[in-house]
N, C-alpha and C positions, 0 to 999 in steps of 0.2 A: 365504447370505442377504444382500441388499443393505443396507448401513447407512443408516439414516434419520437425517437431520440435523434436530434439533428446536431451534427457536429459543425461547429462554426470554424471556418478557416481563419487562421491568424492573419491579421492585417497590420503591417508595420505603420509607423507614422507616415502621413502623406507627404510631408515636407522635410527637407534637410534641417537638422538641428544638431550642431556639433556639441552643444551643451548636454545632450542626452548621453553622449559618450564620455565627456569629461567629468560628469557628476556620478557616473555609475562605475564602481570599482571593477565590475566584470570586464570593462574595456580598458583597464589601466595599461596592459601591455601594448595594446594598439596605440594608445595615446602617447606612450613613451617612444615607440618605434617609428611612428609616422607623424608628420606635422599636421595633425587634424584640427587643432584649435584655431588655425588661421583660415579654415574653410568656412566661408559664408554661404556657400551653395554646394549642391552635390558635386563631388569631384568628377572631373572629366577624364577622358582617356589619356590625355597628356599628363595629367597629375599622377595617374596610376603608373604610367610607364616610367616615370622618374625613379620608381622603386623596383624596377624589374631586373636590374643588372644581374643579380645572383640567380634569378629564376630560369633564365634561358628561354623565356617566352615573351611575347608582347601582348598587350591588350588591344583589341580592336572593337569597333562598334558592332553591335549585334546584327546590323544590316548585312555585314559581310557573310555571316552564316546563312541568313535568309536567302540571299542571292546565290549562294554556293550550292545549296541543295543537299549537302552531305549531313549525316547524323552528327550531333554535337561532339561526341567523343572521337569520331572519325576525323572531323575537321581539325580538332586540336592536335591529334596525332600526326596528321599530314602537314599541317602548317605551322605548328608551335605558336599558334595565336589563340587567344582566349576571347571568344565573343562575349561582350559585356553590354548589358542593356543600360541605356541612359537613365539617370535619376532613379536608381533602383538599389535599395538597401541590400538585397540578397546578393546581387552581382558585385556590389562594392565590397562586401565582406569576403566573397569568394576570391576576388582579386588579391586582397590582403593576405589571405591564406596561401595563395600561390607564392607570394613574396616571402612569407615566413617559413613555409615548408616546401620548397621547390622540388626537392628530390622525391619526397613522398607523393606529392600531387602528380608528378610526372609518372611515377610508378603506378598509381591508381589508374591513370589513363591507359598505360600499357597493358595492365591486367584486364581492363574493360575490353580493349581491342582483342586480346588473346581469347577471351570468352566469347566475344562476338564472332570471331573466326570459327570457333567450335560449335556454337549454338545458333548463330544468326541473330538478327536484331529483335525478332519477335519473341523469342523464348529467353527469358531472363533466368540465368543460372543462380544457384544458391550463393556462389561467390560474388556475382555481380550485385545481388541484393545486399550482401554484407559490405561490399565496397561503397555502395551508395549510402548505406546507413551510417558508416563511419565518416564519409565525406560530408554528409549533411549535419550529423548530430554528435560526432565524436568529441570526447574530451580525454586528454592524456593525463593520467595521474602518475607523476614522476616520484618514485619512492627511494629515498636514501636508506641505507641498511638499517638505521635505527628506527625507521618507521615502516618497515616491511610488513608488519602485522596488519596494517590498514587495508592491504589488498583483500585479505580474507574477511575483515570486518565489513568492508563495503560490499563485497560479493554476497555476503550472508545477510545483508540489510541490517547490520548492527549499527544503525545510524547514531544512536545515543552514545555508544562506546567510541565511535570515530569522531563525531562532530562535537560532542559535549565532554565526555570523560577524558578523552585524549586530544582535546581541542588545541592544546599548545603545540602539538606536532605539526599542525598545518602552517605552511610557509616557513617552517624550520627544518622539517624532514620530509614534508610533502609539498610538491610544487605542481599545482594543476595548470594545464594549458589547454585552451579551447582550440580544436581543429575544425569542428563543423561550422560552416558559415551560416547554416540555418539557425544554429543555437545563438550565434551572435545577433542575427536578425531578430529573433524572438526576444532577446534580452533588451532590445530597444524599448520594449514595453513589458517588463518582467511580470510574470503571473504565476500564482501557485499552481503547480502542475508541470512547470517547465522542467523537462527531464532529458538528460544527455545519455549517451552510450559510452562506456568507459573502456579504455585500454590502459593497462598498467605496465610501466617499464621501470627497470632498475637504473638508478643513477648513482654517481659517486657521492661520498660524504662531502658536505658543504655545497652541493649543487644548488640548493635554494638561495645561496648568496652569489651565484655566478652572475656576471653581466648579462643583460637581456639577449644581445646578439649571440653570444657564445652559447647560452642555454638553448636557444631555439635551434641553432645549427647542430648542436649535439643531439637533440631530440629528433630532428629531421633525419640525421644519419641513423639513429637507433630504430626509428619507425621504418625507414626504408629497409634496413637489414632484417627486421622481424617480419614485415609484410611480404617481402620478396619470395619467401617460401610458401606463402598463402595460408600456412597453418594457423597463424595467430588470429586471423579474422574468422576462421571456422571453429576456433576453440570456444567451447561453451563457457570457459572461465573468463573470456574477454567479452567486450561489448555488453557488459551488465549495466543495468539502469543506475543512474546517479541523479537524485533530486538536486538540480543545479543550485537552487537558492539556499540549500543547506550548507554549501561550502563556506566555511568561516571567512569573514571579510568581504564576501561578495554580495551580501544582502543585509541591510540594517536590522531587519526584524529578527534575524537569527542570533542576535546578541542575547535574546531572551531564551532560556532553555525551554520555555513553554511552546516556542515555535515548532519544536521537533515533536510535539505531542499530536500533531495532525497526522493520523495514520492513513488518511486518504491520500496524502502526499508522500509521507515517509512510511511506505507500506512494509509490513513484515514480509519475510520470505515465505513463499508458498510452501506448504508442507507437501512432501512427495509421497 
């Protein structure tokens, strides 16, 4: 009998636990920007809406979408309201990304709508697939001039050179930022295999030391600028895989160089 491979869908923790975020360095930016430590239960719509000032949208219960009948992207575009499921990690992180990257999130919605106008709802274009991939799984690697070589190292799967040999560049000349809310969701129970899709952007000298709000605002502007012409998401040099747990400082086990010897996770680049 032929063996059938069954893919198991990731399941986040069933219950709210703010300690999961406070003790995991992947969530450090969220914990600094949002008052998460005071939450004893899943945050509700009112809690999320207190952070929406710069986003230009509001968060509403998902029942509003269910009763409306429009497609998710259409509803957001028409109402500037984000349907949010109750007690749901995925939608919680999605809302926080709207607060951190309001211009880019709004642009992704506009581009979805433009593609729907061209191709309809049933046929997903290449651009829409890329938009969704970045929206769910994107990580932005911000590179100061002195660390620019890491773009090629990571694109070429030179994990040892970036993560080990030049490890001191991370958080000094390289500043990673998570954009994909599915990546945040899966990081609640991090597992070997957790992989993001990377966009590289150039930032000024000293960017790694910028205050959190200023840094996110700058990157939001840069992403909006680069994605607006659509080319960046269709560029094969972007959205390359990044083994997320290899990022220095984001996973305790990667303090050991032996961690990076797992070639099932830190895969070499395919030969062409």
